[in-house]
N, C-alpha and C positions, 0 to 999 in steps of 0.2 A: 367560332369567334367571328363577330361582325363588328366593324368600326362604324361609329355614328358621327362623331364630331372631334375635330382636332384644332387646338388653339396653341399658337406659338407666339412668344414675345421675347424680343432681344435674343433670339436663338439663331445661330448661324448667320445668314445674310439678312434675316428679317429683323429690322430695327424696331418696328412697332408690332402691336398685336394683330396677327392674321388668323382667320378662322376658315377651316375647311369642313364643309357639311358633306360627309360621306353618304348620308342618306339621300340627299338630293343628287350628289355626283354619281352615285352608283345605282340610281333608280333603274337604269336600262341594263344593269348587270355588267357593263363594260364602259370604262372611261379612260381618258387620256390625260396625263400630266405632261404638258409641253411648255417649252420656253427656250430662251437662248441658253447657250452653254455658260454654266456658272451662275445661272439665275437662282438656283436653289431647289431644283426638282428633287434631287436625291436627298436633300436636307429634310424634306417633309417625311421621307421614309425613315431617316435617322431620328426624327422627332418621335415617330411612332415607336421605334425600338427603344429610344431613351425613356419614354413614358412608361413602357412596360418593364424594362430591365435595368434602367439607369445607366446604360452604355450604348454606344453606336457601333455598327459593324465595321470590320475591316481596319485599315490603317487609320481611318478617321477617329476610331475609338482610342488609339494609342496616344494621340496628341493631347486629349483632354482639355481642349480649348473650344468651348461651345458658345460662349457669349459673343454677341454681335458687337463689333468695334464701333459701329455707327449709332448704337442705342444711346438714349439719354441716360445720364447718371441715375436718375430717379426711377427708371424703368427696370423692373426686376426681370431677370432671365427665368422664363418659366415655360413649361409644356404641360398642357391639359388634354387628356384623351378620354372620350366617352366611348365605351364598347360594351358588347354583350357576350358573355362566355357561359356556356351551359345553362342558358336561360336566366342568368343573373346580370343585370345592367349595373355598371359601376362607372365612376369617374376617378381617374388617376391624375394627380398633379405632382410634378417633379420640378425641382430647381437644382442645377449643378452647383458645385463650389466654384466661385469666381472672385476676382478682386474688383472692387469698386471704390470710387473716391469717397473719402470720409465726409460725412455730413457736417462735421465741425472740424475746422482746422484743415491743414494740408496733409497730403499723403494719401495712401490707400489702406483699405482694410479688407479682410477676407470675409466674404459672405458664405456661410456654411451651407452645405447641401441639405435639402429637405424633401420629404415626400409624404403624400397622404392618399388614402383610398377611401372613397365614400360610396356607399351602396345606394343606388338610385331605385332599386327594387328590393324585394325581400332577400336578405342575405342568405348565403348557404348555411347549412346546418353546422353549428359549432363556431360561427363567426359572430362577433358583436355587431349589433345594429348600428352603432355609432362609427363604424369603420376602423381604419388602421392609420396610425401617424408615424410609426417608426419605419426607417428606410429598409431595414432588413426584413421586417414583417411584411411590408408591401411586396418586396421581391419574392419572398416565399409564397405569399398568397397568389401572386400572378403565376408563378411557375407551377404551383399545385393545380390551379384551375386550367391553365393551358396544357399542362402535361408535357412540356418540353423546356429545355434550357435555352439560354440566349443564343448560343451558336446554332442550335437546331432551328430556332425560330428564324434566324437570319437566312438559313439555307432553304427553309420550307416555305416561308411566307414572302420574304423579300428575295426574289430570284435574281441574283447578280450574274448576268450572262458572261461577263468577262472572266469571272472566277471559274465558271464551268468550262469555258474554252481552255483556260489554263489546266483545268482538271483533266480534260481530254488528252492534252499533250504532256501531262506531268509524268515523272518517273514513279516507280513503285513506292518509294519512301514518302513522296509528297501526297500521293493518293491515300496512303495508309494513314497519315496524320489527319486528313480531312474526314475520312470514314470513321476513324476512332472517335473524333469529336461528335459526329452525328449519331452514331449507333451505340456509343457508350460501351465499348468492348474492354473496358479496363479490367472487368472481372476475369476475362480470359487471360489477360496479361498477368493478373494475380495468380491464376492457376499455373501459368508457365513458371512464374517466380516461385510459387509454392513447390512445384516439382524440383526446381533447382535447389531451393533451400533444403527440401527433404533429402535430396541426393547428397548435398554437402553434409547434412547432419548424420545421415546413415553412413556416409563415407568416413566421417570422424569416428562414429561408433565402431565401424568395421576395423578401422586402423587401431582403435583402442583394443579390440579383441585380438587382432594380430599381434599387437605389442604385448598383450597379456600372455598370449601363447608363446611368443619368443622369450618372455621373462620366465615362464615355467620351464622351457627348454634349458635356458641358461642356469636356472637353479638346480635342475636335475643334473646337468653336466658338472656343476660346481660340487654338489653333494657326492656324486659318483666319482669325482676326481678324474674326469676323462673329457675328451673333446667331443662336442656335439657334431653330428653329421650335418651336411648342407640341408637336407630335407628330412628332419627327424620324424619318426612315426611311432606307432605303438609297438612295432617289432623291436626298435632300438630300446624303448623303455623296458620291455620284457627282458631283454638281454642284460641290461645293467642291474635289474632287480635280481636276476638269477645269480649274477656274480656276487652281489651283496649278500644273498642268502648263503652261498658257499663259504664266503669269508666269515660270516657269523657262526656257522657250524664249526669251522676250524678253531676259531677263537674260544668257543665254549669248551672244546676238548682240551685245549691247552690250559684253560682255567681250572678244570677238574684236576689235571695232573699237578699243577702248581699248588693247589689247595691241599692235596694229600701230602706233598713234600713239606709244606709249611707245618702241618699238624705233627708230623714225625719229629721235625727239628725242635718244635716248641716242647714236646714231651721229653726229649733228651735234655734240653736246657732246664726244665723244671726238676728233673732227677738230680742233676749236678748241683743246682742251687740248694736243694734240700740237704745234700751231703756237706756242702761248704758251710751251711748255716749251723749244722751240728758241731762241726769242728770249731767254728767261731764261738759258740756258746761255751764249750769246754775250756777253751783258752781264756775266755773272759772270767769264768768262775775261778780258775787257778790264779789268775792275776789279782782278783779282788781279795782272795784269802791271804796272799802275800802282802798286800798293802795293809790289811787289818793287823797282821802280826807285827809289822813295823810300828804301828800307832798304839801299842799297849801301854807304854809309860805315859804318853800324853793323855790317854783316857783316864788313868789313875789321878793325874793332876786335875783333870776336869771335875772328878767326883769330889776331891777335897775342897776345891774352890766353891762348888755348888753348896756344900754343907755349911761353910762359914758364912756365905752370903745369906742363907736362909735364917741363921741366928741373928745376924746384924740387921735384918730387915726392919723390926719395930723401932730400933734406935734411929735408923735412917729416916723413917717416917716422922718421928718427933723432931729431928734436926730440920727436916723440911718445913715443919710447922713453925719452928723457931725462926727460920729465915723469913717466913711470911709475916710473923708478928713484928719482927724487926723492920721489915719493909713498910708495914702499916704505920709504925711509929714515926719513921722518917717522913712518910707522906703526910701524917697529921701535923708534924712540926712545920713542914713546908706550907701547908694550907693555913696554919695559924699565922705565920709570918706574912703570907700574901694577904690575909684578911686585915692584919694591922696596917699594911701599906695602903690598902684600899680605903680604910677608915681615915687615915691621915690625908690621903689625896682628896677625899670628899669633904674634909674640914671637920671631922668628928673630934671633939675636944678631949675625950677620955679613952684613948686606944689601949692603955695599960690597966684598965679597971678590971674588977672581978667579973665573973660570969653573970652574977645577979644584977650588978649595976648595968652591964651591957644590955641585958634583956629589958630592963626598965626603960633605958634611954630609947631603945628601938620601938617600944610600945608607944612612947610619947610622940615620936616622929611619925608613926603610922596614923595616929589620931589626927595630926595636923594635915597630913596628905588626904585623909578621908574628908575633912572639911572642904577641901578644894575640888572634890570629884564632880559636884554639880556644875561648877563653873567650867570644868574641862569639857563636860558634855555640851554646855552652851557654846564653848569655843568651837567644838566640832560642828554644831548646828550652824554657827556663823559661817564656817567654810562651805557647808552644804548650801546655805542660803545664797551665798555669793555665786557658787556654781549654778544654783537654780536660776539666779538672776541672769547669768550668761545664757543658760539654756532657753529661758523665756525669750530673750532677745533673738536667738537663733530660730526658735519656733515661730515667732511673729514674722521674721523675715521669710522663713520657708513657706508659711501659710500665705503671705502676700504674693510670693512667686507662684505658688500653686493656683491662686485665684487668677493671676495674670495669664498663666499658661492655659487654664481652662477657658478663659475668655477668648483666647486665640483659637482654640479648638471650636468653640461655639460659632465663631465667625464663618467657618467653612460649611456649617450644617445646612443653611438655606440652599446653597448651590447643589449639595449632595442630595437633599430632599427633592429638589427640582428635577435632577437627573433620574432618580429612582421613580418619580412620578411619571416622567416621560416614558421610561421603559415600561412602567405598569400600563400606561395608556396604549402603547404599541402591543403589549401582550393582550390587553382587552380587545383591541381591534382585531388581532389575529384570532382570538377566540370567537369573536362575532363573525369573522369571515370563514370559519371552518365549514359551516353548513353549505355556503355557496361553492367552496372549492370541492366539497364532497359531491355536490350536485354536478359540478363540472366533470369530476372523475367518473361519476355514473354515466353521464352523457358520452364521455370519451370511451368508456368501456362498451356502451351500447353501439357506438359508431364502429368500434373494433369488431364487435360481433357481427354488425352489418357487413363489414369488409370480408369477414370470414364466410358470410352467406353469399357474397357476390358471385363466386364461381358456380355455385349450385344454381342460382337464378339464371346465370348465363347459359348453363347447360339446359335448364328448363325451357328457356327461349329457343335454343337450338332444336330441342325435341319438339316444341310446339310448331316451329317453322317446318320441320320435317313432316310432322303430322298434317300440317296445313297443305304442304305441297302434295302429299299423297292424296288428301281429300279433294284438292283442286283437280288433280289429275283424274281421280275417279269420277268426279262430277263432270269434267269436260268429256271424258270418255262416254259416260252415260248420256250426256246431252248430244254428243255426236251420233251415238246410236239412235237416239230418239229422232233427231233431225233426218238421219238416213232413212229410218222407217217411215217417217211422214212423207219424205220425198218419194219413196217407193210407193206408198199408198196413193199419193196424189197422181203418180204416174199410172197407177192401175185403177184410178177412180172410175174411169169410163167402163171398164169391165165390171166393176162392182155395181154401177148403176144399170148396166145392161143385164146383169143377172136378175134384176127386179122387173124387167120389161115383160109385158104379156101382149099377145096379139089383140089389136084393137084398142089397147089402152094407150093414152097419150104418153109421150116421152117427157119425163120431168125436166129435161134440159131444153129441148127444142119444141115440145108440144105436139109433135107429129104423131099420127096414129099408126104410121107405117115405120117398120124397123127393118130396112133392107139389109144393113150390115152391122149388126150389134157387135160391140168390142168383146174380145175374148180375154180371159185372165192369162197373164204370163206366169212363168215359173217363179219370178221374184216378187210377185204381188204379195201385199201385206194386208191383213185384216184389221178390223177395229180392235179386237181383243189384244193383238200383239202390240198395237200402238199404245193402248191404255196401260199394258204391263210395262212397256218401256218408259211411259210417262211417270208411272209410280216409282220405278227404279231411279229415274232422273231426279224426282222430287226427294226421295230418300237420300241420294248422294248430295243433293243441294243442302239438305238439313245437316248432314254430317260435315259438309264444308263450312256451313255457318257455325256449327259447334267448334270446329277446329280454328276458325278465324277468331271466334270469341275467346277460346283458350289461349290463342297466341296473343290477342290483345291484353288479356289478363296477365300473362307472363311478362309481356313487354312493359305493361304498366307497373307491375311489381318491380321489375328491374329498373325502370325509369325512376320510380319513387326511391328505391334504394340508392341509385346513383345520385339523385337529387340530394338525399340526406348526406351521402358521402362527399358531394361537391368536388369530385375529382381527386379527393385525397386517397393516397395509396395506403395499403395496410401498414407499410413501414412507417409512413408519416403518422398514422393514427397510433401505432404502437409507441412511436417516439413521443407524440403528444401526451399519451397516457402516462408514459414514464416521467415526462416533465411535470405533468399535473401531480403525479404521485410525489415527486421530489418537492414541489411547492407545498403539497399537503403536509408532508413530513416536516418541512421548515416551519409552516404555520403551527403545526401541532407542538413542535418543540418550543416555539415562542409562546404559545398559549399555555403550555405546561409550566412555563416560568412565572405565570401570573401569581400563583400561590406563594412561590419563593419570594417574588418581589414584594408581595403584600407583607410577608413576614419581615423582609428587609426594611420596608418603610416603617413598620411598627417597631422593629428593633432600633432603627435609627432615631425614631421619635423618643423611644424609651431612653436611649443613650443620651440624647440631648437633654431630656428631663433629669437624668442622673447627673450629667455634667453641671447643669444649672444648680441642682441641689448641692453638689460638691463645692461649687464656687461660693454659694451662700454659706456653707459650713466653714470654708476656709476664711472668709471675711469675718465670720463670728469668732473663729479661733484667734484671728489677729486682735480683735477688740478685747477678748478675754485675757490674752497674754499681756497686753499693755496695762490692763487694770491690775493684774497680779504683780507686775513689775513695780507699780507705784506703791502698793501695800508692803511689798518685800523690802523696798529701800528704806522705809520708815522703821521697820523692825530691826534691820541690820544696824542702823545708826544708834538706836537706843541700847542694844546689847553691847556694842563696841565700848561704850562708856564704862559699864560695869567690869568688863574684862580688863580694861586698862588699869583700873584701881587694884585688881587682884593679882596681877602678874609680878608686882614688885620690881626687883632688879633684873628679872629674867625676861626673855623675849616674849613669852606668853605664859598663861596660867598652866598649861599642860607641861611646859618645861619646868616650872617651879615645883609642880606636884611630882614630876618624875624625879627631881633632885631629892625631895624629902623621902620618897619611897626608896631610892637608891641608898641613902644614908642609913635608913632604918634597916634595910636588908643587909648592908655591910656590917652594922653592929650586931645584928642577929647572927650573921655568919661567923664573926669573930668569936662570939660566945660559944657557938656550936663547936668550932675547931679546937678551942681550949679544952672543952670537956672531952673530946675524942682523944687529944694528945695525952691527957692525964690517965685515961683508961688504958691506952696502949702501953705506957711505961709500966703500969702494974701488971699487965698480962705478960710482958717480956720476962720479968723476974720469976713469975710462976712457972713458965715453960722451961727455963734453964734447970731448975731443981728436978722436974719430972724427967728430963732427958738423962741426967746422971744416974738416977735410980734404975732406969730401964737398961743402961749399958752394963751395970754391975749384975743385974739379974740374967743377962744373956751370956755372962762368962768373960766379959772384957773388963780390963782394969780401968780403962779410961774411955771417955766418949770418943777420943780420937782413934783408939784401937778399933772400936766398933765401926766407926765411919770408914776406916781404911779397908775393913773386910767386906763392907757392904757393896753390892753390885746392883746395877739397874735391873728391872724386871726383864727387859729384852735380853740382857746378857745371861740371866738365869735361864730363860726359855731357850736361848740359843744353846747353852751347855746341855740342857735336857734333850733337845732335839738332836744334837751331834752324837750323844751317847746312845740314844734310841736308834738312830740311823746306822751306826756302826754295828749294833747287835742285829738289826734286821738284815744288813748286807751280809754278815757272816752266815746267818741262817739261810738266806737265799742262795748264796754260792754253794753251800753244802747241799741244799735241796736240788740244785741243778745237776750236780755231779751224781746224785742218787737217782736221776730219772732213768727209766728202763731203756729208752731209745738212745741214750748217750753212753751206755755201758759198752766198753770195748773201744771207745773212740779216744784216740790219743791226741793231745794238743800239737803233736808234731806232724800229723797227717796233712797232705796237700791235695786239693781238688781243682781240675782244669775247667773253669766256667767260661773263660774268654772265647775258646774255640767254639763251644756250643752256642754262645751268643752271636758270634759271627755267622755261624751256619743258619741260625734263626733269621737274622737280618737279611741274608742272601735269599732265603726261602720266601720271606715276606715281600721283598722287592719283586721277586718273580711273580708271586701271586697278585700283587697290586697291578703290575704291568699287564698280566693276563686279564684281570677284571676290567681294567681301563680299556683294553682292546675289545672285550666283549661289549662293554657299554657303547664304545664308539661304533662297532659294527652293528649293534642293535639299533642305536639311534640313526645310523645311516640307512639301515633297511627300513625303519619306520618312516623316516623322512622321505625316502624314495617311494614308499607306498603312498604316502599322503600326496606328494608332488605328482606322482603318476596319475592318481585319481583326479587331481585338479587339471592336469594336462589333458586327460581323456575328456573331462567335461568341457574344457576350453575348445578342444577340437570338435566336440559334438555341437557346441554353440556356433563355432566359426563357419562350418560348412554350410548350414542353411542361411546364415547371414551373408555369406559370399554369393550364394545363389540369388537371394533376394536382392542384394545390391546390384548384381549384374542385370537382373530383370528391371529394376528401377532405373539404372543407368541407361539402358537401352530405351526404355519408355520416355525418360526425360529428354533424351536426344531427339526422339521422334516428335514429342510435344513441342520442342523448341526448334524444329526444322533441321535437325542434323541426324547423323547416324543412318539408319535404314529408311529415313524419309526421303524418297526418291525425288519429290517435288521441292524439297528444301523449304517447305511451308510450315511455319509455326502454327500453334492452335489459334492464336489470335488472327493470324493471316488467313487461316482456313475459314474462320467465322466471317471475317471481312470479305473474303472471296465469295462466300455464300450470299452475303448481303449485296455485294456488287452484282452478282448474277441476278438477284431479284430486281435490282435497279435497272440492269440491262434489259431484262424482259419487259418491265413496265415502260421503260423509255423507248424500246423498239416499237411498241404500239403507236406512240406519238410520232416517232421519227418516220415510220413507214407512211403514216397518213400525211405528214408534212412534205415528204419527198416523193409522194405519189407512188409508193411501193418500191422505190429504188434502194434505199439504204436500210440496214438493220445493224443493231449493235451485236457484237460477238464477244463473249467473255472468255478469257484464256487463263487457265491455271498452270500453264507450263512454267518451268523454272527459267530464270533469266540467264543472261550470258555469263560465262565464267563461273557458273555454279551459284549465282546469286538467287535468292529466294523469289518465288513467283506467286501466282494466285490472284494478282490484282491487275492483270492486263485487260485492256478493253480496246477492241479494234472495230472496224466497220466493214460489213459485207455489202459489196456493190453488186446488185442483181444484174446491172447492165453488162458487166464483164464476168460475173460469177466468181470473183476473187475477193479474198479478205485482205484489206489493206489497213495500214496504221491510220489512226485518226489525224495524225499530223499532216497527211496528204490532202485533207479536205480543203476546199477553197474557203474564202471568207464567208459567203452566204451559206455554204454547206456547213461550215463550222458553227454558224449561228443556229441553224436548224438543229444540228446535233446537240449543241450545248443547251438550247431551250428544251429539247425533248429529254435530255439527261436531267436537267433541273426539275422538270415536271415529274418525271419518273422518280427521281430521288425524293421529291416532296411527298409523293403518294406513299412510298415505302417507309419513309421516316415517320409520317403521320400514323400509318398503320402500326408500325413497330413500337412507337412510344405510347400508343393508346391515348393520344392527346385529344383535345376538344375538336369538334368539327370545324375545319378552317373554311369559313364562308368568304374570306377576303384574301386575295393574292395580288402581289405586285410583281411585274416583270420589268426589269430595268435595262433599257438601251439594247442596241444590236440590230434594230430593224432596218437601218440604213444600208445594210449589205444585201438586202433581198430585192429581187425583181418583182414586178407587179403580180405575175402568176403565182410565184412562190408566196408572196405576201398574202394573196387570197387564201391559199391553203392554210397558212399559219393563222389567219384570222378565223377560218373555219374551226381550227383546233381550239382557239381561244374562246370561240362561241360555245363549243362543247363544254369548256371548263365552267362557264357561268350557268350551266344547266343545274336545276335544283336550287336556284336562289343564290348561287355563289357570285360574288362580285370580283371582277378582275380589273386591276389598274395597270395601264401601260405607261412607262416613263420613257419618253422619246421626243426628239426634236424633228423627226421626219415629217415633212409637210403633208405627204399623202395620207398619213394616219389621221390628220385633222379632217380630211374629207370623208374618211370612212367611219369615224367614231363621232356620234353626235354630242355626247356629254364630254366636256373637256374642262380642265382646270389650267388656266393660263397663268404662268409664273413670269413676272416681269422684274427686271433688275434696273436699279437706278443708283445715283450717287447717294441717295438718302436711305437706301435699303430696298430689298425685294418686297413685292406684293403679290397676292394671288387673287384671281377672279374667275368665277364660274362662267363658262360659255355654253350656250345651248340650254340654259336654265336660268333661274333667278340668280342675280349677282350675290356674291357672298359679302357680308358686311366686313369692312376692313377698318 
């Protein structure tokens, strides 16, 4: 990450727009922000943090009051930052939420927060070229590119020395809180909580198993009707089952004995009941014969009465017919009198006339009534037409109401059609956007595949680096060998030349013909062949080195291209992005799928509107037709009313007059009919009396009265016959019983004792039932004990491993949470933080030893605290002058500054490496230099010079005057009553 340009307006103490050009300010790699106390040096760092994350570090971020009180009302509070991250240059503009005076009227209004991110170069893969305008999206994009959260950025890039001085002197809990924020160890806390939750869950399960085991024990004791021991086991269960089996065997033996006794008693009872039944039958037969002997006279009387009744039966039937004829005559006379009264009531003038006259009068009256039948029908139609007239009025009113109601429905259809059209348009847009979102899904899937390939490419780079190092080592070894051989050959070159000298030949070096002392070859001399062979080996090693370097470049390029495509996004972010795109795709698909339904709904709604319009037209037409029919019907009713008025006479209407005529004719006809019936009945009565007297004399009776007195009803005759037959059958049956073989020799005086046998049977049955109940109880108890024992055995078998597993989990949970067998009282999270702190101590020690000229080193301690408190986060200082380890609290002010600066730089290195964030090309160190002497300040400056190696820019925030002399590039911050300003010193002035 490299900063290029910062603009602040109405922010903190800066009332106007101020610009900081970090490219010019950091051209030398080291610059100074200086100014008076309270001028706003640290505010510039707050502005950088606010632009990136929307918040400022420390307590200043809790106040949330960032607007300058001296700014003009029309000046917007704004921070703009241009920076480059992972090769992508961007411009971020943020404005906080603040209150400003209303532009119209009095009072204040709230200006909402806003943010935007604009790409000044090619955007990363997967990002829109037009940038981001949502606050949350800007924050996610920055955090994804930088690879660290706001708190980590504040500790890694903005090094606040005061906070690290407090960190040095802090207790374990305070250190733990800071390290947790920086290193993100929440997952280890989740592991600790997972162990605790699992132990709680398993503890509940174990308690449920124990409770189930106790329940089986209680049920066993209840069924066995005994007390359970304190620690019941399988031996106790075996004992109660044996007792139950013994009780069952004894009960079954008693049941067999009781069943045998019951069968013997029942056999004795059956024999005595048979003997008693024979005596009872003999006694009953003798008793029945005695009764029949006493009824002999009565049976003779029944036979005489039965014979006389049979002779008188025909006379009785004729007498009954005479009674019926007499009854018909009386009824005919009554009907004749009633008919005469009816005729008189209706006004008939000849009620005493003969039958022929009555029939003639009735015919004449029927003819008059027939002449009025047509008018009666017209009278009925008159009523129907009047009812029709009322219905037409109702139909017209109803049709008018229907037309009005349909009109109201039609009024809401335009709005409904507009809504359906809008939804159809959204569905069409969704359908059109499906291809784009599918393309985005494919891109996201490809990016996720790239993220899956990232570890393999990283391993390929590491392998290429290892191969390159081996090739470089081989090449350097071959080159060293070649150089050594060449040096040895040069050293022996004189001997090589001397070997070619001959007497009198000039020397190729000095030209002399004399060779007084030619050089001789040494043991280490090297020839031309050996040198050429070494040169070939060096050349081959160089070629292998070039190949390894090229392979490494290709691997790094592949990795760089892949990282460029990923743009710092992690696999989790890519997977989440793919999931979000998938959800968006499903949403659009659902909306696009509703297009056909909406099209049908629009067509249905239009058809419904057309139908309603047609219905309203039909209703209006029905109103018009009903009104026309009403007018024609009124004319017809008035014309018919005149004719009916003339025909009704003195009656209410024509129907009433016709009904009167018909009633009179019917009454006359009825009177003629009843007179004819009465004359025929009188004649039939005289004939029946003569016939009955002849029948009585033929039956042997002197008079009809004698025959009727001897007559009996059929039921009485049947009763006499049945009584006589029953007496004969009873006598035959009684004599048949006495003649049966098994009753011979049985006297009606014999006595049989059945009661004692019955009592014996009841006693035997009670004993057998008790024995059977005892067997069932013992059998059920034995069966229940067997079943419960099996359940108890299974519960014990499941309980023992569960208890062992829970004991192991309980001990492991205590160890993970810093208790139990954990001697250092360190939880898993504390252990991880201790490992991170040890890495920080190692990284910071290198800085501290350089700045303290080898005197001080950090020492990490994982010992437990006092009174058994947890440890692992202790950090002390080793003083090489005294050779002792002492607490950091004993350091002086300058020494504390060195230690805190070294700790901050070491922590920055570890956090940057641990988070995998972007390369941090810009660092800020805030205050603390005033506690150093000149010599120590020189050492610290040397360390800061090392930090800017490789193109890194380091900014110091201090008001120490000596730093102004040491650092050429400076940003001067001045404060005034109208607001602070900034100016570049040692370079071109910054536009203000």
